N, CA, C and O atoms as CSV, one atom per row, in Angstrom:
chain,resi,resn,atom,element,x,y,z
A,1,MET,N,N,86.490,114.924,111.587
A,1,MET,CA,C,87.154,115.356,110.368
A,1,MET,C,C,86.112,115.351,109.261
A,1,MET,O,O,85.457,114.334,109.037
A,2,GLY,N,N,85.952,116.445,108.583
A,2,GLY,CA,C,84.976,116.561,107.515
A,2,GLY,C,C,85.516,116.102,106.173
A,2,GLY,O,O,86.692,115.762,106.044
A,3,THR,N,N,84.643,116.098,105.177
A,3,THR,CA,C,84.993,115.640,103.840
A,3,THR,C,C,86.159,116.429,103.258
A,3,THR,O,O,87.069,115.843,102.670
A,4,ASP,N,N,86.142,117.739,103.412
A,4,ASP,CA,C,87.225,118.553,102.847
A,4,ASP,C,C,88.562,118.237,103.495
A,4,ASP,O,O,89.583,118.181,102.810
A,5,ALA,N,N,88.571,118.031,104.798
A,5,ALA,CA,C,89.814,117.704,105.504
A,5,ALA,C,C,90.339,116.333,105.080
A,5,ALA,O,O,91.545,116.149,104.917
A,6,ILE,N,N,89.445,115.388,104.906
A,6,ILE,CA,C,89.855,114.046,104.456
A,6,ILE,C,C,90.416,114.133,103.038
A,6,ILE,O,O,91.460,113.552,102.743
A,7,ARG,N,N,89.724,114.857,102.165
A,7,ARG,CA,C,90.193,115.017,100.783
A,7,ARG,C,C,91.580,115.654,100.751
A,7,ARG,O,O,92.440,115.222,99.984
A,8,GLU,N,N,91.805,116.679,101.578
A,8,GLU,CA,C,93.101,117.357,101.623
A,8,GLU,C,C,94.196,116.423,102.136
A,8,GLU,O,O,95.302,116.414,101.596
A,9,ALA,N,N,93.901,115.642,103.167
A,9,ALA,CA,C,94.893,114.698,103.705
A,9,ALA,C,C,95.267,113.656,102.648
A,9,ALA,O,O,96.438,113.306,102.506
A,10,MET,N,N,94.279,113.166,101.914
A,10,MET,CA,C,94.546,112.173,100.860
A,10,MET,C,C,95.343,112.810,99.717
A,10,MET,O,O,96.244,112.180,99.164
A,11,ARG,N,N,95.017,114.052,99.363
A,11,ARG,CA,C,95.753,114.747,98.302
A,11,ARG,C,C,97.219,114.910,98.683
A,11,ARG,O,O,98.104,114.704,97.853
A,12,GLN,N,N,97.479,115.278,99.934
A,12,GLN,CA,C,98.854,115.444,100.396
A,12,GLN,C,C,99.607,114.129,100.342
A,12,GLN,O,O,100.779,114.106,99.967
A,13,MET,N,N,98.950,113.024,100.713
A,13,MET,CA,C,99.621,111.716,100.639
A,13,MET,C,C,99.978,111.365,99.206
A,13,MET,O,O,101.097,110.929,98.937
A,14,VAL,N,N,99.048,111.548,98.288
A,14,VAL,CA,C,99.303,111.231,96.881
A,14,VAL,C,C,100.397,112.137,96.323
A,14,VAL,O,O,101.297,111.668,95.626
A,15,ASP,N,N,100.323,113.429,96.626
A,15,ASP,CA,C,101.337,114.370,96.141
A,15,ASP,C,C,102.726,114.034,96.669
A,15,ASP,O,O,103.724,114.339,96.016
A,16,SER,N,N,102.802,113.408,97.847
A,16,SER,CA,C,104.101,113.061,98.432
A,16,SER,C,C,104.677,111.780,97.837
A,16,SER,O,O,105.809,111.408,98.147
A,17,GLY,N,N,103.908,111.103,96.987
A,17,GLY,CA,C,104.402,109.885,96.348
A,17,GLY,C,C,103.827,108.605,96.927
A,17,GLY,O,O,104.186,107.517,96.475
A,18,ALA,N,N,102.952,108.701,97.905
A,18,ALA,CA,C,102.342,107.505,98.496
A,18,ALA,C,C,101.458,106.811,97.458
A,18,ALA,O,O,100.818,107.457,96.629
A,19,ARG,N,N,101.442,105.495,97.528
A,19,ARG,CA,C,100.607,104.698,96.627
A,19,ARG,C,C,99.900,103.622,97.439
A,19,ARG,O,O,100.471,103.041,98.362
A,20,LEU,N,N,98.641,103.370,97.078
A,20,LEU,CA,C,97.830,102.371,97.772
A,20,LEU,C,C,97.415,101.299,96.782
A,20,LEU,O,O,96.845,101.595,95.731
A,21,LYS,N,N,97.705,100.053,97.125
A,21,LYS,CA,C,97.283,98.922,96.300
A,21,LYS,C,C,96.249,98.141,97.103
A,21,LYS,O,O,96.497,97.758,98.246
A,22,LEU,N,N,95.098,97.910,96.497
A,22,LEU,CA,C,94.029,97.150,97.145
A,22,LEU,C,C,93.816,95.841,96.397
A,22,LEU,O,O,93.724,95.816,95.170
A,23,GLU,N,N,93.738,94.754,97.161
A,23,GLU,CA,C,93.405,93.439,96.605
A,23,GLU,C,C,92.100,93.012,97.259
A,23,GLU,O,O,92.041,92.792,98.469
A,24,GLN,N,N,91.060,92.898,96.451
A,24,GLN,CA,C,89.742,92.585,96.993
A,24,GLN,C,C,89.731,91.230,97.681
A,24,GLN,O,O,90.198,90.232,97.133
A,25,ARG,N,N,89.185,91.217,98.898
A,25,ARG,CA,C,89.021,89.975,99.650
A,25,ARG,C,C,87.593,89.469,99.559
A,25,ARG,O,O,87.349,88.299,99.263
A,26,GLU,N,N,86.646,90.376,99.821
A,26,GLU,CA,C,85.257,89.933,99.962
A,26,GLU,C,C,84.309,91.096,99.732
A,26,GLU,O,O,84.590,92.227,100.131
A,27,ILE,N,N,83.196,90.818,99.094
A,27,ILE,CA,C,82.077,91.752,99.019
A,27,ILE,C,C,80.827,90.955,99.360
A,27,ILE,O,O,80.531,89.939,98.731
A,28,ARG,N,N,80.106,91.425,100.352
A,28,ARG,CA,C,78.820,90.816,100.711
A,28,ARG,C,C,77.769,91.900,100.664
A,28,ARG,O,O,77.873,92.916,101.352
A,29,GLN,N,N,76.750,91.676,99.843
A,29,GLN,CA,C,75.725,92.690,99.646
A,29,GLN,C,C,74.369,92.141,100.059
A,29,GLN,O,O,74.001,91.021,99.705
A,30,VAL,N,N,73.640,92.942,100.807
A,30,VAL,CA,C,72.252,92.656,101.146
A,30,VAL,C,C,71.461,93.918,100.816
A,30,VAL,O,O,71.602,94.948,101.474
A,31,ASP,N,N,70.636,93.816,99.797
A,31,ASP,CA,C,69.842,94.956,99.341
A,31,ASP,C,C,70.757,96.154,99.054
A,31,ASP,O,O,71.621,96.078,98.181
A,32,ASP,N,N,70.571,97.255,99.785
A,32,ASP,CA,C,71.325,98.481,99.517
A,32,ASP,C,C,72.490,98.703,100.472
A,32,ASP,O,O,72.989,99.821,100.598
A,33,ILE,N,N,72.926,97.637,101.148
A,33,ILE,CA,C,74.075,97.708,102.065
A,33,ILE,C,C,75.108,96.677,101.602
A,33,ILE,O,O,74.756,95.555,101.238
A,34,ALA,N,N,76.380,97.067,101.618
A,34,ALA,CA,C,77.448,96.140,101.235
A,34,ALA,C,C,78.577,96.200,102.254
A,34,ALA,O,O,78.949,97.273,102.729
A,35,LEU,N,N,79.113,95.033,102.580
A,35,LEU,CA,C,80.305,94.903,103.411
A,35,LEU,C,C,81.447,94.544,102.473
A,35,LEU,O,O,81.373,93.554,101.747
A,36,VAL,N,N,82.506,95.351,102.489
A,36,VAL,CA,C,83.634,95.175,101.577
A,36,VAL,C,C,84.899,95.027,102.411
A,36,VAL,O,O,85.075,95.712,103.419
A,37,SER,N,N,85.778,94.123,101.981
A,37,SER,CA,C,87.058,93.954,102.662
A,37,SER,C,C,88.153,93.790,101.620
A,37,SER,O,O,87.979,93.094,100.620
A,38,ASN,N,N,89.292,94.446,101.871
A,38,ASN,CA,C,90.446,94.399,100.971
A,38,ASN,C,C,91.718,94.151,101.769
A,38,ASN,O,O,91.803,94.491,102.949
A,39,ASN,N,N,92.711,93.551,101.104
A,39,ASN,CA,C,94.071,93.587,101.611
A,39,ASN,C,C,94.668,94.869,101.045
A,39,ASN,O,O,94.569,95.118,99.844
A,40,ALA,N,N,95.281,95.677,101.889
A,40,ALA,CA,C,95.806,96.976,101.464
A,40,ALA,C,C,97.300,97.062,101.733
A,40,ALA,O,O,97.785,96.634,102.781
A,41,ILE,N,N,98.023,97.625,100.763
A,41,ILE,CA,C,99.454,97.873,100.917
A,41,ILE,C,C,99.699,99.336,100.572
A,41,ILE,O,O,99.505,99.755,99.431
A,42,LEU,N,N,100.123,100.107,101.562
A,42,LEU,CA,C,100.397,101.532,101.389
A,42,LEU,C,C,101.912,101.724,101.399
A,42,LEU,O,O,102.584,101.366,102.366
A,43,THR,N,N,102.441,102.288,100.320
A,43,THR,CA,C,103.879,102.539,100.216
A,43,THR,C,C,104.117,104.027,100.036
A,43,THR,O,O,103.223,104.774,99.639
A,44,GLY,N,N,105.344,104.444,100.338
A,44,GLY,CA,C,105.743,105.820,100.089
A,44,GLY,C,C,105.528,106.769,101.246
A,44,GLY,O,O,105.708,107.977,101.091
A,45,ILE,N,N,105.140,106.244,102.427
A,45,ILE,CA,C,104.958,107.129,103.585
A,45,ILE,C,C,105.973,106.850,104.685
A,45,ILE,O,O,105.973,107.518,105.719
A,46,GLY,N,N,106.828,105.876,104.465
A,46,GLY,CA,C,107.860,105.532,105.439
A,46,GLY,C,C,108.786,104.496,104.842
A,46,GLY,O,O,108.639,104.131,103.675
A,47,PRO,N,N,109.730,104.020,105.619
A,47,PRO,CA,C,110.699,103.070,105.071
A,47,PRO,C,C,110.097,101.702,104.750
A,47,PRO,O,O,110.597,100.998,103.873
A,48,GLU,N,N,109.041,101.327,105.442
A,48,GLU,CA,C,108.402,100.028,105.218
A,48,GLU,C,C,106.960,100.230,104.771
A,48,GLU,O,O,106.315,101.191,105.190
A,49,PRO,N,N,106.440,99.333,103.921
A,49,PRO,CA,C,105.030,99.423,103.538
A,49,PRO,C,C,104.121,99.216,104.756
A,49,PRO,O,O,104.479,98.503,105.694
A,50,VAL,N,N,102.964,99.834,104.730
A,50,VAL,CA,C,101.934,99.600,105.737
A,50,VAL,C,C,100.962,98.602,105.121
A,50,VAL,O,O,100.345,98.877,104.092
A,51,VAL,N,N,100.830,97.440,105.760
A,51,VAL,CA,C,99.972,96.378,105.251
A,51,VAL,C,C,98.812,96.206,106.221
A,51,VAL,O,O,99.018,96.096,107.430
A,52,SER,N,N,97.592,96.184,105.692
A,52,SER,CA,C,96.423,96.019,106.559
A,52,SER,C,C,95.298,95.338,105.801
A,52,SER,O,O,95.374,95.124,104.591
A,53,THR,N,N,94.262,95.007,106.538
A,53,THR,CA,C,93.020,94.496,105.980
A,53,THR,C,C,91.953,95.542,106.243
A,53,THR,O,O,91.716,95.916,107.391
A,54,THR,N,N,91.309,96.012,105.190
A,54,THR,CA,C,90.301,97.046,105.346
A,54,THR,C,C,88.918,96.432,105.540
A,54,THR,O,O,88.663,95.295,105.145
A,55,THR,N,N,88.051,97.195,106.145
A,55,THR,CA,C,86.637,96.833,106.255
A,55,THR,C,C,85.826,98.095,105.997
A,55,THR,O,O,86.050,99.126,106.631
A,56,GLU,N,N,84.891,98.010,105.072
A,56,GLU,CA,C,84.042,99.149,104.752
A,56,GLU,C,C,82.595,98.704,104.662
A,56,GLU,O,O,82.303,97.597,104.210
A,57,ILE,N,N,81.698,99.565,105.093
A,57,ILE,CA,C,80.271,99.349,104.904
A,57,ILE,C,C,79.787,100.468,103.994
A,57,ILE,O,O,79.980,101.649,104.281
A,58,LEU,N,N,79.157,100.079,102.897
A,58,LEU,CA,C,78.678,101.038,101.911
A,58,LEU,C,C,77.157,100.995,101.821
A,58,LEU,O,O,76.528,99.967,102.071
A,59,ARG,N,N,76.587,102.133,101.459
A,59,ARG,CA,C,75.136,102.244,101.285
A,59,ARG,C,C,74.872,102.767,99.870
A,59,ARG,O,O,75.449,103.766,99.441
A,60,ARG,N,N,73.974,102.055,99.150
A,60,ARG,CA,C,73.624,102.498,97.792
A,60,ARG,C,C,72.763,103.752,97.873
A,60,ARG,O,O,71.856,103.845,98.699
A,61,GLN,N,N,73.056,104.700,97.014
A,61,GLN,CA,C,72.335,105.961,96.954
A,61,GLN,C,C,71.207,105.882,95.920
A,61,GLN,O,O,71.213,104.988,95.074
A,62,PRO,N,N,70.258,106.790,95.977
A,62,PRO,CA,C,69.145,106.769,95.017
A,62,PRO,C,C,69.589,106.808,93.554
A,62,PRO,O,O,68.891,106.292,92.682
A,63,ASP,N,N,70.759,107.423,93.278
A,63,ASP,CA,C,71.245,107.496,91.893
A,63,ASP,C,C,71.991,106.229,91.463
A,63,ASP,O,O,72.474,106.147,90.333
A,64,GLY,N,N,72.088,105.222,92.377
A,64,GLY,CA,C,72.766,103.965,92.064
A,64,GLY,C,C,74.211,103.917,92.503
A,64,GLY,O,O,74.810,102.842,92.525
A,65,GLY,N,N,74.792,105.062,92.857
A,65,GLY,CA,C,76.165,105.095,93.357
A,65,GLY,C,C,76.223,104.594,94.793
A,65,GLY,O,O,75.194,104.393,95.438
A,66,TRP,N,N,77.432,104.397,95.278
A,66,TRP,CA,C,77.640,103.894,96.634
A,66,TRP,C,C,78.414,104.920,97.447
A,66,TRP,O,O,79.275,105.622,96.917
A,67,VAL,N,N,78.099,105.005,98.747
A,67,VAL,CA,C,78.803,105.908,99.649
A,67,VAL,C,C,79.218,105.117,100.890
A,67,VAL,O,O,78.491,104.243,101.364
A,68,HIS,N,N,80.417,105.449,101.408
A,68,HIS,CA,C,80.882,104.784,102.635
A,68,HIS,C,C,80.057,105.259,103.837
A,68,HIS,O,O,79.916,106.459,104.070
A,69,ALA,N,N,79.524,104.317,104.581
A,69,ALA,CA,C,78.872,104.624,105.861
A,69,ALA,C,C,79.870,104.423,106.993
A,69,ALA,O,O,79.863,105.161,107.978
A,70,VAL,N,N,80.744,103.400,106.841
A,70,VAL,CA,C,81.806,103.110,107.815
A,70,VAL,C,C,83.031,102.692,107.014
A,70,VAL,O,O,82.927,101.895,106.082
A,71,ASP,N,N,84.202,103.233,107.381
A,71,ASP,CA,C,85.439,102.887,106.691
A,71,ASP,C,C,86.519,102.685,107.742
A,71,ASP,O,O,86.891,103.620,108.451
A,72,ASP,N,N,87.018,101.462,107.838
A,72,ASP,CA,C,88.106,101.147,108.773
A,72,ASP,C,C,89.290,100.640,107.955
A,72,ASP,O,O,89.364,99.448,107.656
A,73,PRO,N,N,90.227,101.537,107.583
A,73,PRO,CA,C,91.335,101.131,106.719
A,73,PRO,C,C,92.393,100.281,107.421
A,73,PRO,O,O,93.264,99.717,106.759
A,74,PHE,N,N,92.331,100.182,108.744
A,74,PHE,CA,C,93.352,99.435,109.480
A,74,PHE,C,C,92.711,98.396,110.381
A,74,PHE,O,O,93.108,98.245,111.537
A,75,PHE,N,N,91.717,97.674,109.861
A,75,PHE,CA,C,90.973,96.689,110.651
A,75,PHE,C,C,91.905,95.683,111.309
A,75,PHE,O,O,91.693,95.275,112.451
A,76,SER,N,N,92.948,95.285,110.568
A,76,SER,CA,C,93.851,94.270,111.121
A,76,SER,C,C,94.795,94.905,112.114
A,76,SER,O,O,95.636,94.217,112.692
């Protein structure tokens, strides 16, 4: 799935009324790599909220911004 397809899927979820709440659990950074974990609650896509623990690995870019190298929204 490419960037445009992911963006479109996320747009459709938001347009349908879905909402995502993230509660930061942990950030561990070593140089230009960061491991991030959140508690996530997704509502508005079914009768019950979807609750998970996310895990993401980010890489710092030359401009100082961060980009996801690995994103696992349903680690738990």
